[in-house]
N, C-alpha and C positions, 0 to 999 in steps of 0.2 A: 270668653275664655278665662279672663282674670278673676271673674266672680267664682269660678269653679276651682281655682287654685287651692283655697283652704281645704275644701273637701278632698281634693286630690292629695294634698299633703297628709291629711289624716287617714287616707285610704278608705274613705267612706263611699266612693263611687263604685259602680259595677266594673267588672274586669274589662269589658269592652271599652268603656269610657276611659279607664286608666290607660289602656294601651294607646288609645287615640290621642290623649293628652301628652303622653310621653313622646309620641311621634311628632306632635306639634312643637314640643319644647326643643326638639333637636334642630328645628328650622326657624325658631322664633327667639332671638336673643332678648328682646324686651320681656317676654313672658318668663324666660329662664332667669333673668335678673330678679323679677318679682318673686319667683319661687325661692331663690336663694335668700332674699330679704326675709321672706316668711320663715325659712329655716333658721335664720339668725335670731329672729324674734322668739321662736320656740325654744332655741337653745338658751337664750338669755332668761326666759321665764323659768325654765327648769333649774338653772343655776341659782336664780334668786329665790326660788321657793324653798321653804324649810323642809328638810327630809322628815318624812313620817316614820313612826316606829315600824320595825320589820314585821310585827305580828298584827298591825292594825289594818285590817282589810275592810273597814266599815265604808259603805257607800260604793264599793266596787261591784260591778256586774258579776253574776255567777260564772259566766264564761271566762272572764278575766281571772277570777279566783281559781277556777279549775286549771287554767293554763299555768298560772304561777305555781300552783302545787305540783303540777306535772313536771315543770322545769326544775323545781327544787328537788323532786324525787329523783330526777335523772342527773343531778349534779354530781361532781366527783366527791364532794365532801359527804353527801348522803350515801353514795355508793361505798365509800370507805367505812362509814359507820355501820352499814348493813353487813359488810364483809366480816366484821369482828363481833357481830351479834351472836353467832353460834361458833364457839371455840372448837367444837368437834371438827367442823369443816376447815377451820384454820390449821389445826394440827394435821389433818389429812392432806391438805395442800402442801404444807411444809414437808411432810414425809415423802410425798410423791415427787416433789421437786428435788429433795436431797437424793432420793434413789435414782432419779434421772441423771443428776450430775455425777453421782458415783459410777453409774454404768457408762456414761460418756467418758469419764476419766479412765476407767479400766480399758475401754476399747481403744482410746488414744494411746495409752501406755503400751498396749499390745502391738499397735502399729509402730510405735517409736522403738521398742526394744526388739521387735521381730527382725529376723535376718533379712538384710536387703537383697539377698540373692534370689534367684528364680530358677525354676526348673528349665533345663534346656529344651524340653519337648513342649513347653507351654507356649501360649500365644505371645506372651511378653518376651520369652526367649527368642522366638522366631523373629519378631520385629527388632529385637536388639541385635541379632546377627545381621539382619538386612541393613541396619543403620551403622554397623561397625565398619571402619575402613579396612580395605584389603591389607593383609599382613598383620592385623592385630590378632590377639589370642582368640577372640570371638569369631573372627573371619579369616582363617589362615589362607595365605595365597598358594596357588599352585606353583610348584618349583619349576623354573625354566632357566634359560641361559642368562637371564638378567640378574639372577641371585647367585651369591656365593654359597655353595652347598654347606650344610652342617657337617662338622667333623667330629671324630671321636678323640677326646683328649687321651694322651698316653698314660696319664696318671689318674684316670677316673675309674669309676665303678664299672662302666660299660666295657672299657678295655680289659679290666681285670676279669670280668665275667666271660668275655670271649676268649681270653687267654687261658682260663682255667677249664675250658671245654665243658660248657654247661650241657651240651649234647654229647653223648658218649660215642657216636659214630665218628669214623675217621674223616669222612667227607660229608659236608653239610652245605646245602643251599636252601635258604629259607627266605622267600620274599614276604615282607611285612608292610602292611599299610599303617602309617604312623603320622602323627602330628607333632612337630617340634615347635614348642612355644618360644616366645621371645626370650625367656629366661633360660632356655636350654633343656627344660624338662620335656620328657617324651610322654605322650598320652595317646590313647586310641590305638594301641598296638593290636593288630589283628593279622593272623596269617592269611595270605591269599591262596596259596597252594603249596603243599609240601608233603613229602613222603615220610616225614618224621612221625614218631608216635605222639599222641596227645600229651603224655607226661613230659616228654622232652620239650615240646613246644611251650607248655605251661612254665617249665623251669626257665626256659630262655626268655619268655616274655616277662616273667617276674624279675629276672635279673636285669634286663634292659630297662624296665620301668623304674628301677631304683636309682638309676644313674642320670647324669646330665651330659648333654653334648654342647659343643660350641654352636650357638644358633646360626641360622642363615643370616647373611648380611645383604643389605640393599642400600647403596649410597652411604656406606659406613655406619648404618644403624641396624640393630637386630630386628628381624621380622619373623613372624610365625609362618610356617610353611606346612603344606600337606604333601607328603611324598610317599614313594614306595622305597622301603629300605631293604636292600638285598644283603642279607647276612650270609656270608660264605666262609667255610672253613675247609681247607684242603690240606691233607697230609701227604707229603712226598717221601717215599721210602727208597733208599738206595739199595742196589744189589752188589754183592761182593763179586768183583771181576775175577776172571780166571788168571792164574799166574803162568 
């Protein structure tokens, strides 16, 4: 086995024998020490030998020369040199890279400066409503006895609109579906059922949409609620009694 170690070190043996010797070395410490000593001798000889010129390939076998040329051809330095051989390709590469960076910057700026809002009927809006807590503007709570109901301020636009009789009839009862947000603004006003004319309803809804209410309260904090707002106006007329 020791006689074949030099040939094994130089990789001159068939593949089957190389595998067999490697398996033997794993189980034979003396042979492994001899191989390491052989490696140290080879390293010392390479360090002591004078380096030959880079282009002096005299005496080398043709296979070795071909392999050295292939390795040199595939090296990074040669690849970089070949890259700049044709400047037309260099300018084309620079132009395409610049155009790609410019397009990427434009797309990123569009995302950055675009409005962060979303359509309520989109899939993102649907999931945002599901994730929003009850009582928020995105997910108004249903009004029940746990909440303090919204009120109409006496000095607000809504009170003035009702006082000025937006609808001309003497008696009026209009149920409206509405959402009162946490800041008191009214949205989503829709008549449920009414015998008033469409023009009167439009004027009433427009007047109520411009005003604010005192928002509903839960635990001392304002909450958004979904409710049915019954707007009623009744005129009481007196009759002159007999003397």
